[in-house]
C-alpha positions in Angstrom: 6.9 18.5 -8.4 9.8 16.2 -9.0 9.1 12.8 -7.1 11.9 10.7 -6.4 11.6 7.1 -4.9 14.2 5.2 -2.8 14.5 2.5 -0.3 13.6 3.7 3.3 16.5 4.4 5.7 16.3 4.2 9.5 16.1 7.7 9.8 13.0 8.0 7.8 11.1 6.2 10.5 9.5 9.4 12.0 8.5 10.8 8.5 7.2 7.4 7.5 4.9 7.3 10.7 3.6 10.8 10.0 2.7 9.9 6.4 0.9 6.8 7.5 -0.9 8.6 10.1 -2.1 11.4 7.9 -2.8 9.2 4.8 -4.9 6.6 6.8 -6.8 9.1 8.8 -9.7 9.2 6.4 -10.1 5.5 6.1 -9.9 5.0 9.9 -13.3 6.7 9.9 -14.6 3.7 8.1 -12.6 0.8 9.6 -9.7 -0.3 11.9 -7.3 -3.1 11.5 -8.4 -6.2 13.5 -6.2 -8.0 16.0 -5.7 -10.6 13.4 -4.4 -7.9 10.9 -1.8 -6.6 13.5 -0.6 -10.3 14.1 -0.4 -11.1 10.5 1.7 -7.8 9.8 3.8 -8.7 12.8 4.5 -12.2 11.3 5.3 -10.6 7.8 7.3 -7.5 9.0 10.8 -9.2 9.0 10.3 -10.2 5.3 9.2 -6.6 4.3 11.0 -3.8 2.8 9.8 -0.1 2.5 10.1 2.5 -0.3 9.6 6.3 0.3 8.7 8.9 -2.2 10.2 12.3 -1.7 9.4 15.8 -3.1 12.0 18.5 -2.4 13.6 16.2 0.3 10.4 15.8 2.2 9.0 12.2 2.4 5.4 12.4 1.1 4.7 8.8 0.4 5.7 5.3 1.5 4.9 1.7 1.0 5.9 -1.6 2.3 6.5 -4.7 0.0 7.8 -8.3 -0.1 8.0 -11.3 -2.0 5.1 -13.8 -1.4 4.8 -16.8 -3.8 5.4 -15.4 -7.3 4.1 -12.0 -6.5 5.5 -8.8 -5.0 2.9 -7.9 -2.3 2.2 -4.3 -1.9 1.2 -3.4 1.7 0.0 0.0 3.2 0.6 2.5 0.3 0.3 5.8 1.9 0.4 9.3 0.4 0.1 12.6 2.4 -3.2 14.2 1.7 -1.7 17.4 0.3 0.5 15.3 -2.1 -2.3 13.3 -3.6 -3.2 13.3 -7.4 0.4 14.5 -8.1 2.0 11.1 -9.3 3.3 10.0 -5.9 1.3 6.7 -5.7 2.2 6.1 -9.3 5.8 6.7 -8.9 5.9 4.2 -6.0 4.0 1.7 -8.0 6.4 2.0 -11.1 9.3 1.5 -8.8 7.7 -1.7 -7.3 7.0 -3.0 -10.7 10.7 -2.7 -11.5 11.7 -4.5 -8.3 9.1 -7.2 -9.2 10.5 -7.6 -12.6 14.0 -7.7 -11.2 13.1 -10.4 -8.8 11.2 -12.7 -11.4 7.8 -11.9 -9.9 4.8 -12.3 -12.3 2.7 -9.5 -10.5 2.2 -6.9 -8.0 -0.6 -8.0 -5.6 -2.5 -6.3 -2.8 -5.6 -6.4 -0.7 -7.9 -3.2 -0.2 -11.1 -2.7 1.6 -13.7 -1.9 -1.0 -15.7 0.6 1.0 -12.8 3.1 1.0 -13.0 3.6 -2.7 -9.4 2.5 -3.3 -10.3 -0.1 -5.8 -10.8 2.6 -8.3 -7.5 4.3 -7.5 -5.6 1.0 -7.9 -7.4 0.3 -11.1 -6.1 3.6 -12.5 -2.6 2.4 -11.5 -3.1 -0.8 -13.6 -4.5 -3.3 -11.0 -7.3 -5.4 -11.8 -9.7 -7.1 -9.2 -9.0 -10.9 -9.1 -11.5 -11.7 -6.3 -13.4 -10.4 -3.4 -14.1 -11.9 -0.1 -15.3 -11.0 3.5 -12.5 -9.0 5.0 -11.5 -10.7 8.3 -8.6 -8.2 8.9 -10.8 -5.2 9.3 -13.4 -3.9 11.7 -16.0 -1.6 10.4 -16.6 1.5 12.5 -20.4 1.2 11.7 -20.6 -2.5 12.5 -21.3 -3.5 8.8 -19.5 -6.4 7.3 -16.5 -5.3 5.0 -15.2 -6.7 1.6 -11.6 -7.1 0.8 -10.7 -7.0 -3.0 -7.6 -8.9 -3.9 -5.9 -7.1 -6.9 -3.0 -7.8 -9.1 -1.1 -5.9 -11.7 1.1 -7.9 -14.2 4.7 -6.9 -14.7 6.3 -7.4 -18.0 
């Protein structure tokens, strides 16, 4: 598997949608974005860019990102289930770290719902939990309160 990462192009829209739908299907069994999350993303969307990861010309991963304060914010990292554990997320994060360095950002930053188990995945990618707080942007399927972890990875 030779993963290549590049900026998304308009013609990638359908592949990116498919990657997101398939990648987030498992977490949607735990939570759904709240109306506040949709509104927040709509507000940020004009300032966001997207990378895609390809394997053999097929889009197998995608992530949105944007500059916020002194960090490059990572939003919606998605990898097709059949392409997981093959370095796709790592390749996307490495590319984002390079973008962050070039833009003078001190860190990559993200939020993740702790119940998903993604904290451990992001820790393996070099992120550390900075704080945790009640998640106002997610609605639990089982009605239980959710916690969001704010994580950062410094870039040198």
